[in-house]
PDB file of N, CA, C and O in Angstrom:
ATOM      1  N   MET A   1      39.710  81.317  -0.754  1.00  0.00           N
ATOM      2  CA  MET A   1      38.967  80.491  -0.807  1.00  0.00           C
ATOM      3  C   MET A   1      38.111  80.226  -2.118  1.00  0.00           C
ATOM      4  O   MET A   1      37.379  81.130  -2.521  1.00  0.00           O
ATOM      5  N   LYS A   2      38.196  78.654  -3.002  1.00  0.00           N
ATOM      6  CA  LYS A   2      37.653  78.782  -4.097  1.00  0.00           C
ATOM      7  C   LYS A   2      36.257  78.225  -3.327  1.00  0.00           C
ATOM      8  O   LYS A   2      36.019  77.450  -2.400  1.00  0.00           O
ATOM      9  N   LYS A   3      35.255  79.307  -4.504  1.00  0.00           N
ATOM     10  CA  LYS A   3      33.823  78.658  -3.941  1.00  0.00           C
ATOM     11  C   LYS A   3      33.245  77.488  -4.855  1.00  0.00           C
ATOM     12  O   LYS A   3      33.347  77.094  -6.016  1.00  0.00           O
ATOM     13  N   THR A   4      32.613  77.170  -3.730  1.00  0.00           N
ATOM     14  CA  THR A   4      32.130  75.559  -4.484  1.00  0.00           C
ATOM     15  C   THR A   4      30.475  75.839  -4.874  1.00  0.00           C
ATOM     16  O   THR A   4      29.730  76.601  -4.257  1.00  0.00           O
ATOM     17  N   ASN A   5      30.128  75.039  -6.026  1.00  0.00           N
ATOM     18  CA  ASN A   5      28.725  74.690  -6.306  1.00  0.00           C
ATOM     19  C   ASN A   5      28.061  74.489  -5.582  1.00  0.00           C
ATOM     20  O   ASN A   5      28.481  73.750  -4.691  1.00  0.00           O
ATOM     21  N   ILE A   6      26.568  75.006  -5.464  1.00  0.00           N
ATOM     22  CA  ILE A   6      25.656  74.547  -4.200  1.00  0.00           C
ATOM     23  C   ILE A   6      25.255  72.816  -4.899  1.00  0.00           C
ATOM     24  O   ILE A   6      25.181  71.910  -4.069  1.00  0.00           O
ATOM     25  N   PHE A   7      25.086  72.566  -5.987  1.00  0.00           N
ATOM     26  CA  PHE A   7      24.674  71.651  -6.367  1.00  0.00           C
ATOM     27  C   PHE A   7      25.709  70.347  -6.305  1.00  0.00           C
ATOM     28  O   PHE A   7      25.208  69.230  -6.183  1.00  0.00           O
ATOM     29  N   ARG A   8      27.138  70.491  -6.388  1.00  0.00           N
ATOM     30  CA  ARG A   8      27.836  69.621  -5.928  1.00  0.00           C
ATOM     31  C   ARG A   8      28.320  69.218  -4.600  1.00  0.00           C
ATOM     32  O   ARG A   8      28.956  68.196  -4.343  1.00  0.00           O
ATOM     33  N   ARG A   9      27.825  70.435  -3.524  1.00  0.00           N
ATOM     34  CA  ARG A   9      27.614  70.117  -2.177  1.00  0.00           C
ATOM     35  C   ARG A   9      26.207  69.450  -1.982  1.00  0.00           C
ATOM     36  O   ARG A   9      26.288  68.355  -1.425  1.00  0.00           O
ATOM     37  N   LEU A  10      25.176  69.774  -2.247  1.00  0.00           N
ATOM     38  CA  LEU A  10      23.916  68.913  -2.147  1.00  0.00           C
ATOM     39  C   LEU A  10      24.481  66.897  -2.845  1.00  0.00           C
ATOM     40  O   LEU A  10      24.441  65.858  -2.186  1.00  0.00           O
ATOM     41  N   LEU A  11      24.696  66.986  -3.551  1.00  0.00           N
ATOM     42  CA  LEU A  11      25.263  66.025  -4.174  1.00  0.00           C
ATOM     43  C   LEU A  11      26.253  65.014  -3.087  1.00  0.00           C
ATOM     44  O   LEU A  11      26.059  63.814  -2.892  1.00  0.00           O
ATOM     45  N   ALA A  12      27.111  65.677  -2.594  1.00  0.00           N
ATOM     46  CA  ALA A  12      27.647  64.904  -2.013  1.00  0.00           C
ATOM     47  C   ALA A  12      27.405  64.558  -0.175  1.00  0.00           C
ATOM     48  O   ALA A  12      27.925  63.747   0.592  1.00  0.00           O
ATOM     49  N   PHE A  13      26.197  65.793   0.014  1.00  0.00           N
ATOM     50  CA  PHE A  13      25.424  65.010   0.938  1.00  0.00           C
ATOM     51  C   PHE A  13      24.515  64.100   0.677  1.00  0.00           C
ATOM     52  O   PHE A  13      24.126  63.189   1.408  1.00  0.00           O
ATOM     53  N   ALA A  14      24.106  64.444  -0.650  1.00  0.00           N
ATOM     54  CA  ALA A  14      23.170  63.082  -0.407  1.00  0.00           C
ATOM     55  C   ALA A  14      23.969  61.663  -0.441  1.00  0.00           C
ATOM     56  O   ALA A  14      23.799  60.706   0.314  1.00  0.00           O
ATOM     57  N   ILE A  15      24.654  61.756  -1.246  1.00  0.00           N
ATOM     58  CA  ILE A  15      25.666  60.419  -1.370  1.00  0.00           C
ATOM     59  C   ILE A  15      25.726  60.160   0.035  1.00  0.00           C
ATOM     60  O   ILE A  15      25.059  59.196   0.413  1.00  0.00           O
ATOM     61  N   ASP A  16      26.577  61.000   1.170  1.00  0.00           N
ATOM     62  CA  ASP A  16      27.070  60.720   2.815  1.00  0.00           C
ATOM     63  C   ASP A  16      26.053  60.389   3.325  1.00  0.00           C
ATOM     64  O   ASP A  16      26.160  59.674   4.321  1.00  0.00           O
ATOM     65  N   ALA A  17      24.725  60.758   2.872  1.00  0.00           N
ATOM     66  CA  ALA A  17      23.424  60.553   3.606  1.00  0.00           C
ATOM     67  C   ALA A  17      23.106  58.866   3.354  1.00  0.00           C
ATOM     68  O   ALA A  17      22.974  58.047   4.264  1.00  0.00           O
ATOM     69  N   HIS A  18      23.005  58.523   1.622  1.00  0.00           N
ATOM     70  CA  HIS A  18      23.005  57.356   1.630  1.00  0.00           C
ATOM     71  C   HIS A  18      23.802  56.049   1.965  1.00  0.00           C
ATOM     72  O   HIS A  18      23.545  54.846   1.908  1.00  0.00           O
ATOM     73  N   ILE A  19      25.089  56.953   2.411  1.00  0.00           N
ATOM     74  CA  ILE A  19      26.213  55.503   2.962  1.00  0.00           C
ATOM     75  C   ILE A  19      25.864  55.558   4.171  1.00  0.00           C
ATOM     76  O   ILE A  19      25.676  54.444   4.659  1.00  0.00           O
ATOM     77  N   ILE A  20      25.690  56.477   4.901  1.00  0.00           N
ATOM     78  CA  ILE A  20      25.078  56.465   6.241  1.00  0.00           C
ATOM     79  C   ILE A  20      23.872  55.269   7.055  1.00  0.00           C
ATOM     80  O   ILE A  20      23.653  54.506   7.995  1.00  0.00           O
ATOM     81  N   VAL A  21      23.276  56.020   5.512  1.00  0.00           N
ATOM     82  CA  VAL A  21      21.529  55.334   5.893  1.00  0.00           C
ATOM     83  C   VAL A  21      21.797  53.420   6.046  1.00  0.00           C
ATOM     84  O   VAL A  21      21.347  52.627   6.873  1.00  0.00           O
ATOM     85  N   PHE A  22      22.809  53.193   4.732  1.00  0.00           N
ATOM     86  CA  PHE A  22      23.177  51.755   4.190  1.00  0.00           C
ATOM     87  C   PHE A  22      23.749  51.295   5.243  1.00  0.00           C
ATOM     88  O   PHE A  22      23.241  50.254   5.660  1.00  0.00           O
ATOM     89  N   LEU A  23      24.882  51.810   5.995  1.00  0.00           N
ATOM     90  CA  LEU A  23      25.390  51.313   6.782  1.00  0.00           C
ATOM     91  C   LEU A  23      24.758  51.097   8.161  1.00  0.00           C
ATOM     92  O   LEU A  23      25.162  50.184   8.881  1.00  0.00           O
ATOM     93  N   PHE A  24      23.741  51.948   8.553  1.00  0.00           N
ATOM     94  CA  PHE A  24      22.721  51.774   9.891  1.00  0.00           C
ATOM     95  C   PHE A  24      21.728  50.564   9.757  1.00  0.00           C
ATOM     96  O   PHE A  24      21.308  49.896  10.702  1.00  0.00           O
ATOM     97  N   GLN A  25      21.332  50.341   8.044  1.00  0.00           N
ATOM     98  CA  GLN A  25      20.651  49.221   7.604  1.00  0.00           C
ATOM     99  C   GLN A  25      21.518  47.969   7.945  1.00  0.00           C
ATOM    100  O   GLN A  25      20.802  47.047   8.334  1.00  0.00           O
ATOM    101  N   ILE A  26      22.723  47.690   7.919  1.00  0.00           N
ATOM    102  CA  ILE A  26      23.590  46.438   7.886  1.00  0.00           C
ATOM    103  C   ILE A  26      23.825  46.226   9.591  1.00  0.00           C
ATOM    104  O   ILE A  26      23.957  45.092  10.054  1.00  0.00           O
ATOM    105  N   ILE A  27      23.857  47.337  10.377  1.00  0.00           N
ATOM    106  CA  ILE A  27      24.119  47.216  12.120  1.00  0.00           C
ATOM    107  C   ILE A  27      22.398  46.403  12.201  1.00  0.00           C
ATOM    108  O   ILE A  27      22.172  45.310  12.719  1.00  0.00           O
ATOM    109  N   ALA A  28      21.603  47.112  11.681  1.00  0.00           N
ATOM    110  CA  ALA A  28      20.291  46.499  12.507  1.00  0.00           C
ATOM    111  C   ALA A  28      20.121  45.356  11.555  1.00  0.00           C
ATOM    112  O   ALA A  28      19.405  44.463  12.009  1.00  0.00           O
ATOM    113  N   LEU A  29      20.438  45.220  10.747  1.00  0.00           N
ATOM    114  CA  LEU A  29      20.384  43.570   9.902  1.00  0.00           C
ATOM    115  C   LEU A  29      21.242  42.547  11.442  1.00  0.00           C
ATOM    116  O   LEU A  29      20.779  41.798  12.302  1.00  0.00           O
ATOM    117  N   LEU A  30      22.589  43.037  11.136  1.00  0.00           N
ATOM    118  CA  LEU A  30      23.170  42.214  12.421  1.00  0.00           C
ATOM    119  C   LEU A  30      22.592  41.715  13.886  1.00  0.00           C
ATOM    120  O   LEU A  30      22.647  40.569  14.332  1.00  0.00           O
ATOM    121  N   LEU A  31      21.990  42.955  14.552  1.00  0.00           N
ATOM    122  CA  LEU A  31      21.889  43.130  15.696  1.00  0.00           C
ATOM    123  C   LEU A  31      20.602  42.693  15.771  1.00  0.00           C
ATOM    124  O   LEU A  31      20.197  42.732  16.933  1.00  0.00           O
ATOM    125  N   SER A  32      19.448  42.116  14.644  1.00  0.00           N
ATOM    126  CA  SER A  32      18.199  42.229  14.894  1.00  0.00           C
ATOM    127  C   SER A  32      17.752  40.739  15.331  1.00  0.00           C
ATOM    128  O   SER A  32      16.567  40.531  15.590  1.00  0.00           O
ATOM    129  N   PRO A  33      18.679  39.738  15.408  1.00  0.00           N
ATOM    130  CA  PRO A  33      18.650  38.603  16.277  1.00  0.00           C
ATOM    131  C   PRO A  33      18.535  38.804  17.947  1.00  0.00           C
ATOM    132  O   PRO A  33      18.031  38.014  18.745  1.00  0.00           O
ATOM    133  N   PHE A  34      19.148  40.081  18.216  1.00  0.00           N
ATOM    134  CA  PHE A  34      19.074  40.371  19.623  1.00  0.00           C
ATOM    135  C   PHE A  34      18.291  41.450  20.390  1.00  0.00           C
ATOM    136  O   PHE A  34      17.931  41.490  21.566  1.00  0.00           O
ATOM    137  N   TYR A  35      18.120  42.407  19.258  1.00  0.00           N
ATOM    138  CA  TYR A  35      17.435  43.373  19.712  1.00  0.00           C
ATOM    139  C   TYR A  35      16.233  43.804  18.690  1.00  0.00           C
ATOM    140  O   TYR A  35      16.427  43.201  17.635  1.00  0.00           O
ATOM    141  N   PHE A  36      15.309  44.451  18.625  1.00  0.00           N
ATOM    142  CA  PHE A  36      14.361  45.235  17.567  1.00  0.00           C
ATOM    143  C   PHE A  36      14.523  46.399  17.449  1.00  0.00           C
ATOM    144  O   PHE A  36      14.026  47.214  18.226  1.00  0.00           O
ATOM    145  N   LEU A  37      15.409  46.774  16.237  1.00  0.00           N
ATOM    146  CA  LEU A  37      15.492  47.493  15.125  1.00  0.00           C
ATOM    147  C   LEU A  37      14.708  47.853  14.084  1.00  0.00           C
ATOM    148  O   LEU A  37      14.829  47.303  12.989  1.00  0.00           O
ATOM    149  N   PRO A  38      14.000  48.621  14.269  1.00  0.00           N
ATOM    150  CA  PRO A  38      13.157  48.900  13.124  1.00  0.00           C
ATOM    151  C   PRO A  38      13.865  49.302  11.610  1.00  0.00           C
ATOM    152  O   PRO A  38      14.707  50.193  11.721  1.00  0.00           O
ATOM    153  N   LEU A  39      13.702  48.895  10.506  1.00  0.00           N
ATOM    154  CA  LEU A  39      14.680  49.361   9.400  1.00  0.00           C
ATOM    155  C   LEU A  39      14.791  51.080   8.859  1.00  0.00           C
ATOM    156  O   LEU A  39      15.715  51.828   8.540  1.00  0.00           O
ATOM    157  N   PHE A  40      13.123  51.207   8.981  1.00  0.00           N
ATOM    158  CA  PHE A  40      12.863  52.864   8.654  1.00  0.00           C
ATOM    159  C   PHE A  40      13.682  53.816   9.581  1.00  0.00           C
ATOM    160  O   PHE A  40      14.698  54.342   9.125  1.00  0.00           O
ATOM    161  N   PRO A  41      13.274  54.067  10.895  1.00  0.00           N
ATOM    162  CA  PRO A  41      13.897  55.025  11.575  1.00  0.00           C
ATOM    163  C   PRO A  41      15.702  55.369  11.396  1.00  0.00           C
ATOM    164  O   PRO A  41      16.277  56.428  11.648  1.00  0.00           O
ATOM    165  N   GLY A  42      16.253  54.164  10.915  1.00  0.00           N
ATOM    166  CA  GLY A  42      17.618  54.613  10.331  1.00  0.00           C
ATOM    167  C   GLY A  42      17.958  55.844   9.792  1.00  0.00           C
ATOM    168  O   GLY A  42      19.017  56.449   9.960  1.00  0.00           O
ATOM    169  N   ILE A  43      16.658  56.298   8.904  1.00  0.00           N
ATOM    170  CA  ILE A  43      16.981  57.510   7.940  1.00  0.00           C
ATOM    171  C   ILE A  43      16.685  58.866   8.836  1.00  0.00           C
ATOM    172  O   ILE A  43      16.709  59.967   8.286  1.00  0.00           O
ATOM    173  N   TRP A  44      16.418  58.735  10.181  1.00  0.00           N
ATOM    174  CA  TRP A  44      16.313  59.795  10.844  1.00  0.00           C
ATOM    175  C   TRP A  44      17.561  60.141  11.661  1.00  0.00           C
ATOM    176  O   TRP A  44      17.645  61.132  12.386  1.00  0.00           O
ATOM    177  N   PHE A  45      18.546  59.204  11.469  1.00  0.00           N
ATOM    178  CA  PHE A  45      20.109  59.773  12.110  1.00  0.00           C
ATOM    179  C   PHE A  45      20.699  60.293  11.371  1.00  0.00           C
ATOM    180  O   PHE A  45      21.849  60.559  11.719  1.00  0.00           O
ATOM    181  N   VAL A  46      20.300  60.680  10.107  1.00  0.00           N
ATOM    182  CA  VAL A  46      21.259  61.405   9.021  1.00  0.00           C
ATOM    183  C   VAL A  46      21.086  62.775   9.462  1.00  0.00           C
ATOM    184  O   VAL A  46      21.669  63.689   8.879  1.00  0.00           O
TER     185      VAL A  46
END
């Protein structure tokens, strides 16, 4: 098995985390007329 660089793994994790938070923000924006979903706690679901 090829050993991966730790910096590449951290970069991949950071990109994935930003995508997840971005998608949560879009969902929160779409549901905001019906439910109160604060924008900041989206970070805690990562």
